[in-house]
N, C-alpha and C positions, 0 to 999 in steps of 0.2 A: 285905076281899077286893078290893073295887074300888080301894082305895088302893094295895094291893100290885101290882095289875095295871097301874095307871097308872105306878107307880115302875119296874116292869119295862120297860114300853114306852118310858119316858123314858130309861132306861139303854141300851136297844137303839138308840134314835134317836141318843143321844150317841156310842155306839160307831161307828155308821154314818157319822156326821159326821166323826169323827176317822180312820176307816178310810182307809188309803192308804199312808203312808210306809213302814211295816214290810212290808206285803205287796208293794208295788212294789219296794222295795229287795231283798227276798228273791227275788222271782220273776225280776227282771232278771239276777240272778246266774246263772241257767240260760241263759246266752247261747250264741252259736255256739262260743266258746272252751270254755265249760263242757261243752256237748254233745259237742264233739270229744274233750275230755279224758275224759269219762265213757264215751264210745263206745269209745275206744281202750283204756281200762282194762278194760272188759267183754270186748272182743274178744281182748286179749292175756292178761289174768290171770283171766278167767272171773269167778267170784263171790268170788275171794280178797281183793279190796280193798273189798268192800262195808262191812266193819267200820269203815273210815276215816270213814264218814258219821256214825257215832255221836258220836265226840269232836268232829267238825266241827259237828254240830248243837248240842251243849251250848255250845261256844265261840261259835258264831254268836249264840245267844240272849244270852249274857253281854255280848258286844261291842256288839250292837245296842241293848241296854238302856242301856249306858253312854252311847252316842251320844245316844239320845233324852233321857236324864236331863240330860246336859250342855247339849243344845240348849234344853230347856225352862227349866232353871235360869238359864243365862247369857244366852240370847237371841243367842248368837254361834255361828258355824260353827267346826268343828274347825280348819280352816286359819287362821282369824282368831286363835284361841286359841294355836296353835303359834307364830305370828309374834310375838304379844305377849309370850310367855313364853320362847321359845328364841332370838329375834333373827332378823334378816333373812338373815344368811349361812347359818345352819343351815337355815332355811326354804327358801332358794333351792336348796340341795343336795338336800334331801328331795323337793322338788316337781319338780325337773328329772328325777329318776329316775322319779317317778310319771307325769310328762307323757309320757316316752318309752314307758313301759309302756302307758299308756292310748291312745296313738296306735296301738301294736301291737294292743291289744285292740279298738279301733274298726275297724281294718283287718280283723281276724278276723270282726267282725260283718258287714261287707260281703262277706267271703268266704262267710259263711253264706247271705247273701241270694243271691249268685251261684250257689253250689252247689245250694241247694234249688230254685231256679227252673230250673236245668239239668236236674233230674230230670223236670220237666214240659215240657222242650223249649224253654225261653225263654233266650235268650242273655244273658250278664252285661252286655253292652254296651247292653242295653235295661233290664234289671231294676235294675242298680245306680244309674244316673242318675235313674230315675223314683223309686225309693225314697228316694234322697238328697234330692231336691227336696221330696217329700211330708213327710218328717220335719223338714226345715228350715222349711217353712211352718207345721207344727204348733207348733213351738217359738217361732219368731220372730213369727208372726202370731196365734197362739192365746193362751190364758191358762192359769194353773195348774189351775183347776177342769176345763176341757175336757181338758187333757192328762192329768190324773189319772184321769178316767173312762175314757179310751181305754187308759191303762196298766193299769188294773184289769181291763179286758176282755181284754187281752193275757195278763195273769197267769192268768186262768181257763183260757184256751185252751191253756196249757202242759200241762194235765192230760191232753191227748190222748196223751201218752207212756205213760200207764197202759194204754191200749188197745193200743198198739203192742207193749208188753211181754207182755201177756196172750195175744195172738195167737201169740206165739212159744212158748207152753206151757212156762213155766219150771219147774225142778225145785225145789220149795219146801223139800224136805228138805235138799238140798245148800246152798241159800241160808241156811237156819237154822244148819246146821253151820258155814258160813263166818263167820257173825256171832258165834257162840258161841266158835269156835276161830280167832281172828285169826292170819293168817300174814304174816310179814315177810321178804322176800328182801333180803339185804344186798348190793346191787349198785347201781351208779350209775343204771341204767335204772328199777328199781323205786322207788328213793328219789326220783328225779325225778318219777315218776308220782304218788307219795304227796304230795309237795310241790305238784305241779300240781293234784291234787284239792283239797287244803286251800286252795291259792291261788285256785282258781276258786270254791270254796264260800264262802270268806271273803276276797273281794278287797279290797285296800286302798282302792280308790276308793269302795266301798260305805259306808265309815264317814263319809266326807265328804258323800256324797249324803244319807245318812240324817239326819245332823244338820242339814244345810241345808234338807231338805224339812220337818222338824219346825218349824223357824223360819219357813219360807215359809207353812206352814199356820197359824201363830200359836198353837200349843198352849201351855197353862199347866199348872202343877203339879197343879191340881185334876182335870185330864184325864189325868194320868199313867197311872192304872190301865188306862184304855181304850187308851192308846198301847202299853202292855205287852202287852195281848191282841193288838193289831194285829201287834206284832213276833213273838209266838209263832206266830200263824197263818201269817205270812210265812215263818218259819223251817221250820215243818212242811211247807209247800208246796214250799220250796226242796229240802229233803232228799228228799221224796217223789218229785219229778220226777227228781232225780239218781239215786235208787235204781232207778226203773223204766227209765231209760236204760241203766244198767249191766246190769240184768237182761235187757233186750231183746237187747243185743249178746252177753252171756255165754251166753244160752240158745240162740242160733242161730249166730252167727259163731264164737265160741270153740269150740263143740261140733264145728263143721265144719273148724276149723283155718284159718279165713279171716282174714287180717291186713288192717287198714285204716289209713289215714293221716289221714282227716278224716271229719267227720260225714256228708258227702254219700256217701262210700263205704259207710257203714253203711246209709243209706237204700236205695241200689242193691243192696247185697249181701243185704238182708233179703228181697227179692222172691222168690227161688227157694225159700226155706225157710219164710217166714211169709206169703207171698202179697202181691199188689199192694196190698191195703188197708193192711197194716202198713207197707209201703215208702212209700206216699204219705202216710200219717198222720205217719210219722217225718219225711219231707221237709217237710211243711207245718208241723209243729211247729218244725222248724229255721228255716223262713222267719219265722214269728211271733216266735220268740225273737230272731232276728237283727235284725229291724226294731225290736222293742222295745228291745233293748240298744244298737243303733246310734243310737237317740234319747237314751237315758239316759246312756250312757258319756261322750260329749263334753259333755253337759250337766253331769254331775258334775265333769268336768275343768275346765270353764269356771267352775263355782261355786267350787271350792277354790283355783284359781289366782288368781281375782279377789279372793277373801276374803283369801288369804295376802298380797297386795300392796296391799290397801286400795281396790280398785276396786268400783264398784257392780255388783251381780249379782242376777239374778232374772228369771224369765220373765213376771212380771206387770209388769215395767218396760218402758217403750218403748225403741226403739233409741237415741234421743238421750240417754236417762237412763243407759244401761249399754252404751256403745259397745264397750268392751274385752271385756265378757262375750260379746256377740253376734259380734264379730270373731273371738274365739278359738273359739267354738262352730262358726262357719262354716268357719274355717280347718282345724279338725280333720276335719270332714266331708269337705271337698274333698280334703285330703291322703290320708285313708284310702281314699276312693272312687277316687282317681287311682292309688294303688298297686295296687288290685285289677285295674284295667284294663290294667296293664302286662303284656304277654305274657311268660310264664315267670317271673313274680314268685314268690319262695319262700314261698308262703302257708302251707304246712304248718309250716315252720320258725317263721314269725312267730306262728302260732296256738299251738303247743305251748309255745314258749319265752316267750311273753308271759304264759302262765299260771304257768310256773315263776318268772318274774321277779316276778309278783304275790306268790307264796309267799315269795320272798326279801325283798321290801320290807315284807311284812306285819309282821314283828317290829319294824321301825323305827317304823311307824305305831302299833302296839300300845304300845310303850314310851312314846311321846308321850301317847297317850290315858290310860294308867294313871297317869302322873305328874300329868296335868292333873286327872283325876277324883278324885285324892286330895289336891288342893290346897284347903285350907279357905278360902283367900282368894277362890278362884273359886267353889267349890261350897257353902261354908258347912256346914250340917247334912246336906247330901245327898252327902257324900263316899262312896267305895266301902266296902262291907262286907268283912270278912276273906275270905269265900268267893270273892267276885268277884276280889279281888286274887290269891288262891291260884291260881285257874283261869287268870287273865290272865297272870301271871308264868310259870306252868308252860308255857303255850302258847308264850310268847316263847322260853324256854329250849329246848323241844323243836324248834321251827322252826329256831333258830340251829344246834343240833346236827345236825339232818337236812341243812341246807344245807351245812355244812362237810364232813360225811361225803360228800355227793353230789359236791362239788367235788374232794375229795381222792381219791375212788375211782379215777378214771382215772390219777392220778399214782402211786398205790400199785400199780396193775396193771402199770405200766411198770418198777417196781423189780425 
């Protein structure tokens, strides 16, 4: 009995030590762009697109597991593996598209910071520079352990969206019906929204950050099962938060026929129907998510760009040891923050279409991942199982078809 108890506590301690990469990667996915996409989906389509979270959840677990396994087995980041196996030219084209998307994504995070603080009466010319400086200091002057603990705290804070949704008194019968009877409107707007939901739930940059963070944490194959639990918990948290954001906006804004363009609009519009508490909780959740993601997104970008071109990377390294890494991280923060402070900048356009671009780039990243994780020279006995390949390749085909249909819809309408 005592031996079993000791074994149990040892396993719990092991899990808590490994805890981090999966939960952080999953939680940071619910960023300002994601919250905007889920809010607009709920306000425009009501409960009708909630079903998209189910296939997204399954795919998210499969993809994150591949990343963790590749990172543990090879000890190399995804970008590093792509460069070694696809060549510099292919790598350059892929990462140029990802870099553009991530600058747009980071800009969206600062838009979330600005918008959420404006709900509390604080100008973006105050909030954006202060937040930018704080997160820069956290990464450049901190270390991985400190940063990870703060990120985990942010992850738990995102559950406040559950409160915001419940205050709106959702119709659970209608939600259940929408999940059991999926609806799909064949037009450019709804397809763009579906691609946006998938693109923000399973963003391309996540795959690079997940694999890099597993390596940064120094995980080994004997710790794989704990890493898998970490991934599942993170994926559950991701989809749970996304679900309640859609529910919050569908139960109130959609019911009243109120249209929104960004997450801040949702926070303000909730007040007359769900009360000041729901509005403020939604806005504060947006702030936490935006700060969290404004830290991680440029960090992930700096990781994979440096890995792809053979530069040193890692927040446990000093500035002199990883100059390119820190210069790129700093540059993305400054550029994204500066765009937000430009009067009249098209922030809504940047926010929504950066998520759509994520969805369009995702098949490219998935193809690279699936080819790599099935390469026996790289993975040895830990290559993919048939089910993983079936789900992975199916996702690639579906996303490519959706993207082509979305792009062709406006042209067909003109004929």
